[in-house]
C-alpha positions as CSV (number, residue, x, y, z in Angstrom):
1,M,-1.1,-6.6,14.2
2,A,-3.7,-5.3,16.2
3,K,-5.8,-7.5,19.6
4,D,-8.9,-7.5,16.8
5,D,-7.4,-8.3,13.4
6,Y,-8.8,-11.4,11.6
7,N,-5.4,-13.1,12.0
8,V,-5.1,-12.9,15.8
9,V,-8.9,-13.4,16.6
10,V,-9.0,-16.9,14.3
11,F,-5.7,-18.0,16.1
12,K,-7.0,-17.5,19.8
13,I,-10.3,-19.0,18.9
14,L,-8.5,-22.3,16.7
15,T,-5.8,-22.4,19.7
16,Y,-8.3,-22.7,22.6
17,L,-10.6,-25.3,20.3
18,Y,-7.6,-27.3,19.5
19,A,-6.8,-27.2,23.5
20,C,-11.0,-28.6,23.6
21,L,-10.3,-31.5,21.2
22,K,-7.1,-32.8,22.7
23,M,-9.4,-32.6,26.1
24,K,-7.1,-30.3,27.5
25,A,-9.6,-27.8,28.2
26,L,-14.0,-28.5,28.2
27,F,-15.8,-25.8,26.3
28,E,-17.1,-23.3,27.8
29,D,-19.0,-20.2,26.7
30,N,-17.8,-17.7,29.1
31,V,-14.1,-18.9,29.2
32,F,-14.0,-18.4,24.9
33,R,-15.2,-14.5,24.8
34,Q,-12.7,-14.5,27.1
35,I,-9.9,-15.6,25.6
36,I,-11.1,-13.4,22.9
37,D,-11.3,-10.8,24.3
38,K,-14.5,-9.3,23.8
39,Q,-13.9,-5.7,25.0
40,Q,-11.9,-5.7,21.4
41,V,-14.3,-7.6,19.4
42,S,-17.6,-7.0,18.5
43,D,-20.6,-9.2,18.2
44,E,-21.2,-8.6,14.6
45,Y,-17.5,-8.9,14.0
46,L,-17.3,-12.0,15.5
47,A,-20.3,-13.5,13.9
48,D,-18.4,-12.3,10.9
49,I,-14.8,-14.1,11.4
50,L,-16.7,-17.4,12.7
51,H,-18.8,-17.4,9.6
52,I,-15.3,-17.0,7.3
53,M,-14.2,-19.9,9.8
54,T,-17.1,-22.0,9.0
55,E,-16.8,-21.5,4.8
56,E,-12.8,-21.9,5.3
57,G,-13.8,-25.4,6.7
58,L,-11.5,-24.6,9.7
59,I,-14.3,-24.9,12.0
60,V,-17.5,-27.0,12.0
61,G,-21.1,-27.2,14.4
62,L,-22.3,-23.3,13.7
63,V,-25.8,-23.0,12.6
64,F,-25.8,-19.0,10.8
65,T,-28.8,-16.9,10.4
66,M,-29.1,-13.6,8.9
67,T,-31.3,-11.1,10.8
68,W,-31.6,-7.9,9.0
69,G,-28.1,-8.3,7.4
70,I,-26.2,-9.4,10.6
71,H,-24.7,-12.9,10.7
72,T,-26.0,-14.5,14.1
73,F,-25.2,-17.5,14.9
74,W,-26.1,-20.8,17.2
75,H,-22.9,-22.8,18.3
76,L,-22.0,-25.8,18.7
77,I,-18.8,-25.5,17.3
78,A,-15.8,-27.6,17.0
79,I,-12.2,-27.8,15.4
80,T,-11.8,-29.7,11.9
81,S,-9.8,-32.6,12.3
């Protein structure tokens, strides 16, 4: 699987959020972006993945807006329990 494959990115996001849930890590935006590997995943693709994860009930706390046909988001992100 490629580093930017949907399932790989979702796994990385959920793993990090689970560590935050278990209080093994404090959510930090810069760490979150490093884990996702921002060189491999564009902002637009990440927004789409996070939107899908929200719709699937995997994560909560994101507010999405649509600007020029592109999902943008504000985040207070957490894994669902």
